[in-house]
Backbone bond lengths (Angstrom), bond angles and torsions (degrees), N, CA, C in turn:
res aa  C-N    CA-C-N  psi(-1)  N-CA   C-N-CA  omega(-1)  CA-C   N-CA-C  phi
1 M - - - 1.447 - - 1.528 108.62 -
2 P 1.324 117.47 139.49 1.460 119.70 179.17 1.519 111.09 -63.61
3 T 1.304 116.07 161.29 1.460 121.10 179.58 1.530 109.08 -61.06
4 P 1.316 117.74 130.31 1.469 119.50 -179.11 1.515 111.00 -63.53
5 T 1.295 114.37 154.83 1.468 119.06 178.62 1.518 109.05 -69.82
6 K 1.321 115.15 154.87 1.461 119.05 177.83 1.524 108.55 -74.10
7 G 1.312 114.33 157.66 1.449 118.77 179.37 1.521 110.58 101.49
8 P 1.314 115.71 -165.53 1.468 118.90 -176.02 1.526 112.34 -65.70
9 R 1.310 115.28 142.36 1.452 121.72 179.69 1.512 109.89 -86.71
10 L 1.322 115.51 166.96 1.449 119.79 174.13 1.532 107.94 -69.27
11 G 1.288 118.36 114.13 1.455 119.84 174.12 1.508 115.22 88.59
12 G 1.298 121.51 -4.48 1.457 120.50 176.29 1.508 113.67 123.03
13 G 1.327 118.27 -82.78 1.448 121.04 -175.13 1.523 112.92 -106.86
14 P 1.314 117.18 168.33 1.463 120.10 -178.71 1.520 112.93 -64.85
15 A 1.333 118.04 -36.47 1.459 120.12 179.45 1.530 110.40 -65.83
16 H 1.332 116.07 -40.70 1.452 119.58 179.40 1.531 110.64 -67.53
17 E 1.336 116.80 -35.49 1.461 119.89 177.94 1.537 110.72 -65.19
18 R 1.329 116.79 -42.20 1.468 119.84 177.85 1.521 110.93 -61.00
19 L 1.317 116.59 -42.72 1.468 120.03 179.43 1.535 110.94 -65.77
20 M 1.329 116.61 -40.60 1.462 119.76 178.71 1.534 110.95 -62.95
21 L 1.332 117.09 -44.32 1.466 119.93 179.54 1.527 110.91 -65.20
22 A 1.321 117.14 -38.87 1.468 119.98 178.66 1.521 110.51 -64.42
23 N 1.340 117.18 -41.85 1.461 119.71 178.91 1.519 112.20 -69.37
24 L 1.326 116.70 -38.64 1.468 119.43 175.86 1.528 110.56 -62.79
25 A 1.336 116.70 -42.51 1.474 119.85 179.40 1.523 110.55 -64.05
26 A 1.338 117.20 -41.76 1.464 120.33 179.08 1.533 110.13 -61.76
27 S 1.328 116.69 -42.52 1.473 120.24 177.91 1.520 110.87 -64.75
28 L 1.324 116.16 -39.73 1.473 119.66 179.22 1.519 111.06 -62.80
29 F 1.331 117.51 -45.20 1.464 120.36 -178.91 1.524 111.51 -70.07
30 E 1.318 117.29 -29.84 1.460 120.43 -179.38 1.526 111.35 -76.45
31 H 1.330 117.01 -43.26 1.472 120.93 -174.09 1.529 113.63 -102.48
32 K 1.311 119.06 -7.35 1.469 126.77 -179.91 1.521 113.13 70.64
33 R 1.333 119.65 -15.30 1.459 122.84 175.11 1.519 108.57 -158.86
34 I 1.321 115.27 141.23 1.454 120.12 177.90 1.524 109.38 -137.84
35 T 1.321 115.88 154.74 1.460 122.06 175.87 1.516 107.58 -105.79
36 T 1.322 115.74 127.79 1.463 121.46 -179.02 1.521 108.30 -152.08
37 T 1.315 116.93 -177.26 1.460 118.87 178.15 1.536 109.62 -74.41
38 V 1.302 115.43 158.45 1.460 120.65 -179.07 1.533 111.08 -60.84
39 T 1.333 116.96 -40.04 1.464 120.92 -178.83 1.523 110.74 -63.46
40 K 1.328 117.16 -45.95 1.461 119.97 179.37 1.527 110.62 -65.80
41 A 1.328 117.89 -38.35 1.473 121.25 178.98 1.514 111.04 -63.06
42 K 1.326 116.80 -42.17 1.468 120.25 179.81 1.522 111.73 -67.32
43 R 1.334 117.49 -34.35 1.461 120.68 177.61 1.514 111.11 -75.68
44 L 1.341 117.20 -29.23 1.465 121.56 -178.15 1.538 112.03 -76.59
45 K 1.312 117.44 -31.72 1.472 121.06 -173.20 1.533 113.29 -54.47
46 P 1.337 121.59 -55.80 1.474 118.96 -179.41 1.529 112.39 -66.02
47 Y 1.304 116.92 -31.76 1.472 121.22 178.81 1.524 110.30 -64.23
48 A 1.327 116.62 -49.02 1.461 121.35 -178.67 1.530 111.39 -67.95
49 E 1.315 117.56 -38.51 1.461 120.16 -179.21 1.526 110.92 -66.96
50 R 1.314 116.76 -34.10 1.462 119.61 177.12 1.531 110.27 -66.49
51 L 1.331 116.85 -40.25 1.460 120.17 177.72 1.526 111.75 -64.64
52 V 1.318 116.93 -38.02 1.471 120.12 177.20 1.526 109.76 -65.99
53 T 1.319 117.75 -37.11 1.469 120.34 177.12 1.520 111.06 -62.51
54 F 1.353 116.70 -41.28 1.456 119.68 174.97 1.523 110.44 -61.76
55 A 1.315 117.04 -40.40 1.460 120.93 -178.98 1.524 111.04 -65.93
56 K 1.337 118.02 -33.55 1.460 120.40 178.23 1.524 110.99 -66.76
57 R 1.326 117.86 -31.59 1.471 119.54 176.22 1.516 110.01 -63.28
58 G 1.338 115.77 -46.63 1.453 120.37 172.23 1.515 116.39 79.23
59 D 1.315 120.32 1.83 1.458 119.89 -178.57 1.525 111.12 -85.49
60 L 1.307 115.68 171.60 1.459 121.53 -175.30 1.528 111.76 -64.73
61 A 1.311 117.56 -39.40 1.464 120.85 179.97 1.519 110.74 -62.38
62 S 1.330 117.43 -41.04 1.457 120.99 178.64 1.528 110.57 -65.67
63 R 1.327 116.21 -40.90 1.466 120.47 179.28 1.531 110.25 -62.41
64 R 1.312 117.19 -40.14 1.454 120.43 -179.91 1.526 111.82 -69.83
65 R 1.336 117.06 -35.92 1.468 119.70 176.37 1.520 111.30 -63.88
66 V 1.333 116.61 -41.64 1.462 120.03 179.22 1.523 109.94 -69.16
67 L 1.334 117.55 -38.86 1.468 120.10 178.12 1.528 111.34 -65.07
68 G 1.298 118.30 -25.52 1.456 121.23 175.29 1.520 112.63 -69.59
69 L 1.336 116.45 -23.81 1.453 121.09 -179.89 1.528 112.78 -98.28
70 I 1.325 115.98 -41.72 1.470 121.74 179.92 1.522 107.23 -111.38
71 S 1.334 115.69 120.44 1.456 119.12 -172.58 1.526 113.59 -85.33
72 N 1.327 118.91 -13.00 1.457 121.93 -178.17 1.531 109.64 -83.55
73 K 1.346 115.43 110.25 1.471 119.24 -176.75 1.533 112.09 -66.14
74 G 1.310 117.52 -32.59 1.470 121.07 178.42 1.516 111.80 -62.59
75 V 1.319 116.02 -42.35 1.468 120.83 179.13 1.527 110.13 -67.36
76 V 1.311 117.24 -40.82 1.469 120.74 179.22 1.531 110.11 -64.80
77 H 1.331 116.07 -40.38 1.467 119.37 178.19 1.536 110.51 -62.53
78 E 1.324 116.43 -43.31 1.461 120.12 178.76 1.527 110.70 -64.57
79 L 1.323 117.06 -38.73 1.468 121.32 177.30 1.508 111.11 -60.91
80 F 1.324 117.79 -45.78 1.465 121.04 -175.67 1.514 113.00 -76.64
81 T 1.333 119.10 -27.99 1.463 120.34 -177.52 1.522 111.51 -95.13
82 D 1.324 117.77 -58.47 1.464 120.73 -172.69 1.518 112.97 -80.29
83 I 1.327 115.65 -55.02 1.458 119.83 -172.68 1.529 111.28 -68.68
84 A 1.320 117.30 -43.53 1.474 120.22 -179.39 1.528 110.71 -63.32
85 Q 1.324 117.39 -36.58 1.459 120.18 179.17 1.534 110.63 -70.78
86 A 1.341 117.09 -34.52 1.459 120.48 -179.90 1.526 113.03 -70.10
87 V 1.331 117.85 -26.77 1.468 120.63 -176.74 1.523 112.76 -112.34
88 E 1.333 118.51 19.13 1.452 120.43 -174.73 1.524 113.28 -64.36
89 N 1.331 119.48 -28.86 1.462 121.50 -179.89 1.520 112.80 -91.62
90 R 1.311 117.40 -5.06 1.453 122.42 -178.46 1.524 109.45 -86.70
91 E 1.327 117.42 134.47 1.471 122.75 -177.46 1.519 112.71 -81.54
92 G 1.282 118.35 -16.99 1.462 122.71 -178.40 1.513 108.01 167.11
93 G 1.314 117.19 -174.68 1.458 119.65 179.84 1.518 111.32 70.50
94 Y 1.320 116.14 52.16 1.462 120.48 -175.91 1.517 112.29 -82.26
95 T 1.332 118.19 -12.69 1.458 121.58 -178.91 1.521 110.08 -124.71
96 R 1.338 113.83 158.28 1.465 120.48 -179.76 1.528 107.11 -136.34
97 I 1.316 117.06 133.13 1.460 122.11 177.57 1.518 108.25 -110.01
98 T 1.342 115.55 127.58 1.460 121.65 177.93 1.515 108.13 -124.16
99 K 1.321 117.96 122.03 1.457 121.32 178.81 1.523 109.08 -76.82
100 I 1.330 115.40 137.48 1.472 119.42 -174.88 1.523 113.72 -122.55
101 G 1.299 119.00 10.15 1.463 120.68 179.06 1.518 111.07 107.73
102 N 1.312 115.80 -167.32 1.453 120.77 -175.09 1.528 111.16 -102.46
103 R 1.329 114.60 150.88 1.459 120.96 178.61 1.531 108.51 -72.60
104 K 1.336 115.00 146.00 1.449 120.33 -173.62 1.532 112.95 -67.93
105 G 1.329 117.55 -40.43 1.455 120.09 -173.64 1.513 114.86 -72.15
106 D 1.332 117.41 -51.87 1.465 120.77 -175.10 1.523 113.76 -117.41
107 N 1.316 116.89 6.55 1.474 122.38 176.58 1.529 112.23 63.46
108 A 1.359 117.77 27.75 1.454 120.94 178.27 1.526 109.32 -77.37
109 P 1.343 117.87 137.54 1.463 119.36 178.87 1.527 110.73 -66.66
110 M 1.331 116.72 128.85 1.465 122.37 -174.61 1.529 109.41 -110.89
111 A 1.323 114.67 157.40 1.463 121.52 179.61 1.519 109.24 -149.22
112 V 1.315 115.74 156.12 1.452 122.64 172.49 1.519 106.30 -107.19
113 I 1.325 116.53 125.06 1.473 120.42 173.88 1.510 105.93 -110.28
114 E 1.341 115.86 130.09 1.454 120.51 -175.50 1.520 109.91 -138.46
115 L 1.324 114.95 156.92 1.468 120.60 175.95 1.519 109.06 -80.66
116 V 1.300 117.16 139.98 1.464 122.64 177.52 1.532 106.31 -93.54
117 L 1.317 116.41 96.61 1.463 120.97 -176.23 1.523 112.63 -103.19
118 E 1.339 117.44 -1.82 1.459 119.60 177.77 1.523 108.64 -66.44
119 P 1.322 117.27 145.21 1.468 117.89 177.93 1.520 110.55 -66.40
120 V 1.305 114.97 157.02 1.456 120.92 177.52 1.522 107.01 -60.28
121 S 1.329 118.23 145.99 1.460 121.72 -174.15 1.533 110.55 -52.44
122 P 1.340 117.05 144.39 1.469 120.08 -177.38 1.524 113.16 -57.40
123 K 1.331 117.23 -34.96 1.461 119.85 -179.10 1.528 110.05 -62.91
124 Q 1.342 117.51 -43.75 1.450 120.43 179.30 1.519 111.12 -65.80
125 A 1.334 117.33 -35.71 1.460 120.80 178.86 1.530 110.57 -65.62
126 V 1.321 117.09 -41.03 1.467 121.29 -179.98 1.530 109.83 -67.09
127 V 1.329 116.39 -41.76 1.469 120.10 179.24 1.526 110.17 -63.35
128 A 1.334 116.94 -42.87 1.464 120.14 179.21 1.521 110.97 -63.78
129 E 1.322 116.72 -40.89 1.467 120.41 179.38 1.527 110.91 -65.22
130 A 1.324 117.03 -42.83 1.461 120.93 179.49 1.531 110.73 -65.05
131 T 1.318 116.73 -37.71 1.466 120.22 178.70 1.518 110.76 -64.05
132 K 1.324 116.35 -43.39 1.458 119.98 178.94 1.525 110.72 -63.33
133 A 1.332 117.25 -42.58 1.456 120.71 179.41 1.521 111.24 -64.22
134 A 1.338 116.77 -38.57 1.458 120.65 179.34 1.532 110.79 -67.09
135 E 1.323 115.96 -38.39 1.466 118.94 178.54 1.522 111.83 -65.36
136 K 1.328 116.57 -38.02 1.461 120.02 178.94 1.532 111.07 -68.52
137 A 1.323 116.34 -40.18 1.461 120.39 -176.89 1.532 111.53 -78.54
138 A 1.307 118.30 -28.59 1.461 121.74 -174.95 1.518 113.52 -61.35
139 P 1.335 121.15 -48.40 1.467 118.67 -178.63 1.518 113.07 -62.62
140 V 1.328 117.42 -37.08 1.459 120.10 179.72 1.521 109.86 -70.11
141 A 1.321 117.64 -41.42 1.448 121.77 -178.98 1.523 111.73 -70.08
142 E 1.313 117.70 -33.49 1.453 120.20 -176.92 1.517 112.85 -73.45
143 E 1.309 118.70 -32.11 1.462 121.44 -176.08 1.524 111.86 -67.05
144 A 1.324 118.27 -55.03 1.459 121.09 -174.61 1.519 112.66 -74.00
145 P 1.328 120.82 -54.34 1.467 118.58 -176.43 1.527 113.67 -65.92
146 A 1.282 119.67 -26.47 1.457 119.76 -179.67 1.520 110.99 -61.56
147 E 1.311 116.65 -41.62 1.466 120.18 178.35 1.521 110.85 -69.61
148 E 1.351 116.36 -41.82 1.464 120.29 -178.56 1.526 110.42 -65.66
149 V 1.333 117.19 -41.88 1.465 121.33 -178.75 1.522 109.72 -63.27
150 A 1.323 118.04 -40.96 1.460 121.13 -179.93 1.526 110.33 -63.72
151 E 1.334 116.40 -42.11 1.466 119.43 179.75 1.513 111.40 -67.41
152 T 1.329 118.03 -42.60 1.464 120.07 -178.13 1.517 111.19 -68.93
153 E 1.349 118.01 -35.79 1.460 120.00 178.48 1.529 110.64 -66.76
154 A 1.315 117.02 -38.12 1.453 119.72 179.56 1.530 110.63 -67.50
155 A 1.330 117.35 -37.01 1.462 120.56 -179.17 1.524 111.03 -74.33
156 E 1.332 117.13 -35.48 1.458 120.45 -175.86 1.521 113.09 -82.78
157 A 1.311 118.29 -19.77 1.460 120.59 -176.09 1.530 112.80 -60.38
158 P 1.352 120.86 -48.06 1.472 118.67 179.34 1.528 110.96 -66.79
159 E 1.327 117.55 -37.88 1.458 119.90 -179.60 1.517 110.68 -64.23
160 A 1.335 116.04 -41.94 1.461 120.37 -178.23 1.531 109.67 -64.96
161 A 1.309 117.19 -40.01 1.465 120.31 179.77 1.529 109.88 -65.82
162 A 1.319 116.84 -38.39 1.468 120.21 179.41 1.518 110.92 -67.80
163 E 1.338 116.62 -35.73 1.464 120.12 -179.91 1.527 110.71 -72.46
164 E 1.324 117.81 -34.95 1.456 120.75 -176.62 1.532 111.59 -71.92
165 A 1.306 118.22 -33.52 1.474 120.44 -177.06 1.530 111.49 -65.19
166 P 1.352 121.99 -49.62 1.455 118.99 178.32 1.516 112.35 -64.45
167 A 1.297 117.30 -33.11 1.456 119.83 179.35 1.525 110.17 -65.18
168 A 1.302 117.64 -38.58 1.459 120.89 178.68 1.526 110.60 -66.09
169 E 1.362 118.06 -39.78 1.459 121.32 179.10 1.524 110.49 -65.31
170 E 1.354 117.11 -42.22 1.468 120.42 179.63 1.514 110.62 -64.30
171 A 1.332 116.81 -37.64 1.463 120.67 -179.94 1.531 110.52 -66.08
172 A 1.315 116.85 -35.64 1.467 120.19 179.28 1.521 110.45 -72.72
173 E 1.349 119.41 -34.63 1.468 122.93 -179.36 1.517 111.03 -72.85
174 A 1.324 118.67 -34.61 1.460 122.27 -175.66 1.527 111.84 -61.11
175 P 1.310 121.95 -47.17 1.473 119.57 179.16 1.537 111.89 -66.94
176 A 1.335 118.15 -30.34 1.451 120.43 179.14 1.528 110.40 -67.42
177 E 1.334 118.36 -40.70 1.460 122.62 178.45 1.521 110.57 -64.97
178 E 1.354 116.95 -41.58 1.462 120.49 -179.56 1.540 109.86 -65.03
179 A 1.304 116.51 -38.22 1.465 119.76 179.44 1.513 110.51 -65.88
180 A 1.352 117.49 -37.63 1.464 120.68 179.00 1.520 110.77 -67.03
181 K 1.346 118.54 -37.72 1.456 121.92 178.81 1.523 110.33 -66.37
182 D 1.327 116.84 -38.26 1.464 120.79 -178.33 1.540 110.85 -67.22
183 E 1.342 118.59 -31.19 1.458 121.78 -179.13 1.521 111.50 -71.96
184 K 1.333 117.38 -30.88 1.472 120.27 -176.80 1.452 109.05 -75.21
């Protein structure tokens, strides 16, 4: 978790803040979206995204680290099976905060924080797939043709120079002949 901001903590002390963030994260993973204050949503975002990153790893050590923070085994199981599978192609940005106005009772600014479970846009998926295919094909293609191209360039260089020289002489003679015809 990033270093907490200076000043008053959410709820009073650091232990209470950790518990509040853990409970907010558990509610977020259980319901996929929650409504809370903007301040709590902003503090929850890096916490929840880090837990999703652990879930994407999927190993036992990661599961135990998350279980140390979130005590509800059902929520942790859902995080590691459903949510991690839904965001496996996403590089980050697993949550979205949307401000929804102020609360009626105390006029506190409210926000909805939700998990972004939509697949990455099809265009990005196609580009990523094409990049991977190009990387696989590139090493094989570079090894063989690189040697062949070097050999063919070395063989063609003297021939090309020999072909260019007579062409240059013919080009120089052609305007001279035309000039002689024009004078007659």
